[in-house]
N, C-alpha and C positions, 0 to 999 in steps of 0.2 A: 716223668716217665711216660705219660700220656702223649706228650708232645712228640718225643721220639718214635713211639709206635706209629703215630699219625703219619710222620715223615716217612717212615719205613714203607707203609701202605700205599703212600703216594708214589714213591719210588718203584715198587713192585709193580704197581698197576700201570705206571708209565712204560716200564720195560715190557710188560705183556702187551701193551697196546701197541708199541713200536714193532715188537716181534710179529704180531698178528699182521699188521698193516704191510710189512715187508714180505709177507707170504701171499697176499692177494694180488693176482695178476692185474696189470693195468687194461682197461678195456678201451681199445682203440676203435671199437665200432661205434662209439658214441661221437667220434671225430669224423667218421666215414660219410662221404656225401656222393652217392651213386651217380648223381646227375653229372658229376665231372668224369666218369667212365663211359658216358654215352658214345663218345668218339671211339671207344675201344671195344665196342661190343662184337665186332667181327673177329678181333683177336681173341676174345674171351671165349666165344662160343664155338669158333671153328679153328682155333690154334693157328691162324695165319700170322704172318709177322706183323707186328704193330705199324700203323700208318704214321706218317710225320705229323699229323695232327693229335694222334693219340700220345706220341712222345713229347710233344710240345707242351702239353697240358700237365706235365709233371705226373703223368699216370703211374709210374713206379711207386711214388709215395702215396697217392690215393689208393692204388691197388692194395698196397701193404696195410693201409688203415682199415680197408674193407674186407681184408682176408681173402683177396683174390690174386693169383699168380699171373704175372704177364712175363712173356720173354723180354730179354734185354732190349732196349731201344738201340 
């Protein structure tokens, strides 16, 4: 009897842990590297179209990770 209740507790705790972890949003800011956006500072601060240098550095991906929106390249 003790063994089955132990298995049940482990199962319930596992389900709760998976449920809680699925509710926690991913933190992309940990992967954000602001130095990669230096070529895009004019676009970010003045809403100018992005330069070719800004677009060639995969700025959309980096901006998304940093929480910054850029116009499409």
